[in-house]
N, C-alpha and C positions, 0 to 999 in steps of 0.2 A: 765171147762176155764183157760187157762194160763195166769199167768199175763204179763204185758209188759215186764218188766225186768225179770222175771225167769230167774235164771242161772248166776246174775249178782253179785258179791260179793265184799262188801266194807267194807274197815279197816277204821276205823273212830275215830282218834284222838283228833277230834275236840270238841271243849268247846263252851258258850254261845250259841249265837244268828246265827252268821254267817254259821259256820260249821252245827251246829246240824239241824237245819230246811231245809238246803239243802238236808241232808243224808235222813231225815223223809221221803220228796218227793220222794226220791229212793226207800226208804223202803216200802212206798205205793204204789208204783207202780211194786213191787214183788222183788225189789232186797233182799238179804241178808244183812244186814248190822248188823258189830260187832264193837261195839261200846267201847273202850277202855277205864277205868278210874284208879283214884287212888283207893287202898284198902282202904277200911274204908268210909271216906267221899266220895270219888267217883268225879263227874265233877261238877267244881266250881257253875255251877247254880242250883244244887242240893239244895244248902242252900239258894237261893236267895229270899226273901219274898218279896210279890206281896203286895201293900199296908198294908206293916208292919206285913205280917201273913203268915202261912203256910196251906195247903190242908192235917188235917191228917198228920202233920209230911213233907207234901212234898210239895216242890216246885210248884207252878201252870204256871211257866214258865219253870220249865224243863218237867212238865207233858204235857206241849204245844208241845214240839217239840224232843221228843223222844220215841214214840211209833213207832211198825214195826223193833224195834232193840232190840239185846241181849248183855247185859251187860259182859265185861268180864275185872276184876279187878286186876291190874298187878302193880309192880313198874319199870317203865320207866328205872329206874340207877342203877337196876339191872342188871349184865351182864347176867346171863341164863334166866331171865325173857326177856330181849332183843333178843336174842337170839330164843327163843319162838316164838316171835312175828313176827322176820322176817321168820322163817317159813309159820307163818300163813299168812304173806303176799304173799308170793311166789304163796300162791292157791288163791289169791283174784287178781279182774281185777281193782278195784281202791281203792286206800288208800287216806284218806282227813286228813288234821290236819292245824290249822289257830294257831298254837303258832308262837312267834316273828322270826322272820328271824334267821336263823342257828340254833335253838333249836334242831331243827329234828335231822340236821346233826350232831350236838354235843352227841347227844345220840345216835349214831350209825344207826337212824333209817332214815338217808333222802334220798331225792331221788335216787342218785347214789350209797347206799346202798342197796334200793330195785331194785333197775333196774339191779344190778349185779345178783341177784337171776330171777329177770322175767323180760327180755328185753321189753315186751310187754305192761309193766305199765301205768295203768293213775295214776299217782300222782298227787294230789289236793293239793295247799298250798293257804291258805286267809291270809289275813295279814290288816293291818289298811295303811298301805303307801305302799307296795310293798316289794320285794324282795333285792332289792338293789337302793335305791332311797338316796338324801340326809337325808331325814325326817327320813328312816327307819335305816340309819346309826349312826343318832343321837340318836337312840333309842326312840324317838317321841312317847306315847301312842297314840296308835288308839283305837278311842272308839266312838260311833254312835256320843253324844253329839258334841264332839270335832271337827269330821269330818263334821257335820250340820253347825260347825259354822267355819271354816277353807275353806269349799269350796263356801260361799256364799250364802247355803242353808236357814240357819238361816237370816240373812241379807236381802233376798229379802222375810221374812214375816212379818206380823205387819205395826203397823202404823209409819210415820215419825216422828222423834222425840224420838220415844220409844224404848226398848231392842230389837235388833232382837230375832225372836222368834222359838223355837223349834217345831217342828212337836209333834203330841199328840202320837205318838208310833215311835219305833224304825227303821224309813223307810229306812236308810242307811245299817243299817244290813239285814233289810231283803231282797231289793232289789237287796246286792249283794249275799245274798243266791240263790236268784233265777238266778244268773248271774252264780255264780258256778255250780250250777244243771247245766244250759245250757251248761258252757262249758263242766264239765263232758259228757253230753251224746253226744256233739258233737264228745269228743276225741273218745268215745267209737263209733261212726259211722266211724271215721278214722280208728280206727286200726280193725275193720271189713272188710274196703273196701282196707284198705293199709298196712295194715298190722303191724301199727307201733304204740306203747307208748310213751307217752309225758310227761312233767311238764305242768299242766295246772295251771296258778299264776291270782287272783284276789285280788283285794284291795278294803277298801272300799273309800277313797280318789277319785279312776277313778272311781266307779261306780258313786259316787254321782255327779261327773262333766258330766257323761253320762247320767245320769237321766233329768241333766238340760241342754242336746244337743241342745233344740229349744231355750230356753232363751239367751244360751251363745253364739250362731250362730247370735243371732240377735245384743248383745251385740260388737261382736268384728268385725262384719261385718258393722254393722250402727255406730257406733264408740259413742255409748252413753249409758251411764246408765240410767234405768228407774227411774222415781221416785215415791218413796213411798207415801201413801195417808194417807191425813191426816184425810180422816172422816171415817175410816175403810173398805175401799174395802182389803180385805184380800193379796192381792199380786198384786205386781205395776205392775204385766204384765195383768192384767183385767182392761178392759173400763166398764164405768155403763152401763147397772145397777148391775152387778155382785157384790154379798156380802151377806153378812146374815143382817138379820133384825128382829129387836122384831118386833111380832105381839101381841094381845088382850089377849094369852093365851100359847105362847110359842115363836120359832124361825121357821124364814123362810129362806130358803137358794133359792138364783136367781140367775141364769147365766146370761151370755151375749147377749143381744137383740136389737133388734131398737128401740132407745127410742121413736121415734112418735108411735109405736107398744105399748111399756109401759106407755106413756102416756093417750093413748084411755083407756087401760084397768085398769088404777088407777085413771083415773076423774083426773089428773094433766096434765093441757094442756101446761104449761111452760116445761115441760121435752122436747117436740117435738121441741123447739127450743136451745136447749143445745146440743153441740158436747160431744159425748160418751168417749173422751179419754181425751181432753182439761178441760172441764168444770165436769169432772167423780164425784170429790168428793161433788159439790155442787148438783149434781144429786142423791148421793147416801145421801145427808139430806135430801131432799125433800123427798125422797122414804122412807126415816128412818121415817118421821112425817104421811107421808099415812098408810103404811102397819102397826103400830100400833092400827089403829082404827079399824081391823077386827080381827078375828080368823086365827090361821094358815089354819086350813080346808076351812073356807070359801074364803081366797086368792086361795088356791088351785083349789077350784071350780071357780074359774074367769079366771087366768093365764093360769093354763094347759089347758083348752076349747079354750081358745085364743090363742095356738101356743107359750105360754111362757114355757123357761124351768125351773121348779121350784119343789122343794122339802123340806120335815119337816126336822128340823133338829133333831135327836133322838140320844136317848142315847144307848148305845153299847146292856145295857138290852134288848131294844125296838126291837132292831134290833134280835139279837137272839130269842126272843119271836115270831117275824113274819115268821123266819124260821123254829123253834119249830111246827108253826101253820100249815106250808106250809109239814112238813116231809121231809123237806129237807136234803140230805145228807152232807150237808158244818156243819151238828150240828150231831156227832156221840158220842155214851156211850160206855165207856169200864171200865171192871171190873181190877180195881188196887189191887194187894195184900195187898197193908197198906193203901191206900186213898179210898177204897171203889171204888163205882159206879162214874166215871167221866165225864164231860162231856168235850167233846174237839171240838175243830172245825174241819174238815175234810179237805182234799185233793181238792183244787180248779180247778184238771184237769179233764175233762170227756172225758172218753173212748169209743167209741160204741162198741168194741169189748172185752177190757180186762181193765173193770173198777178196780179201786183201791179196796183194800182190807182190813180192818182190821185184821191184823193177831196176832198181840203181843199189848198188852199194853205196857205200858212206862217201862222199867225193874226195881228191884231194884239194889243195885251198886252188881256187882258180879253176878247177877243171873245164868248166863249162863257159867260165867269162864270154871267150870270143862266139860260143854256139848262142848264148843267149841275149848277148846284145848286138848280133846283126840279127835280130828280131825287131829292134827298134831303132836301128842308127844305118845309117849307109856307109859301104866299105872306105869311103873316104874318112866320114867322122869317126868311125872305127877307128882308122888308122890314126887319125890326129890325137886319140886319146891315148896312145900309148904312153910309155913309159912309166916312170914311179906312180903315177896315179893308178894303174890297172895291172893287172897280172894276167897277162894271155896267154 
């Protein structure tokens, strides 16, 4: 059975999450992803400690986003190495990078340099603020937390009077990675049908604004800013009874629902007299006092049959345990040459005819340098490229 992206070749200069998560999705679907790294240290995220630690010397973050790739370690500033990479790029369908704007062009590896060798190349750039915006020209740092703050995403999370609250994961990085993967796939379709290559650009700030499209539509067209809750409803866009509630043994999440139905199921008749938006803080406080009287499971046995949307608030470990018990493909095991047996979250896309496959574990730095470069260089050329410029 063929893979969905079999025959597609990707030259990946990206690092951290924006690019690597996008290219891992392409690799999961069958693309040959060639990851370009620094000799020795490799990509920056290889040294990123999660909870202050590594997995047998390997970063859990790097392992999470770099399976189904081959690693080539070369010095991008070396002219001979750069020429080898250009020859490699000419054999690829897609080039991906997320350096600061202008860096790849200064290295002689920009869009125009690659397009001169392959006019139909799909060249993809990810950045914090775009390639040519005032923030980009000012060289402002583009990082997930900063973009959450600058886009209003953090401000619209949390209680009134308290600090804007960041999401519990790099939500803007992940969303932009998915946007990048979508752009690549669309550009590949355009090339197939129209015979054209192009430069695809995505940035964190634009994506952060795009994922807030419904909220921004309300603000700019209704000419108002939503008030933050004082009682702890997590978003200013939610009306009562939406929120997180302490129970006798844990926490319970409740989505929006008619308050008269909530009143009936919880036994608090006063709730039916409240307005779900105007009186949402009062409703939240009343429900805080009600839900703490029973366990989470007891409340679920009442609310779910009664038509209310509710769910237990679980830890990530509990969610993963459930996936393991279900033998879900969303938890996959790989054998890593250094870290040993590692569990990773799988590809979230299901295909009926071309399912994703685990073909390669996350690579060691430069593990495939000789293998990949021998595809475009002669043995003598490869030998001449040795030394500090490459990691064979």
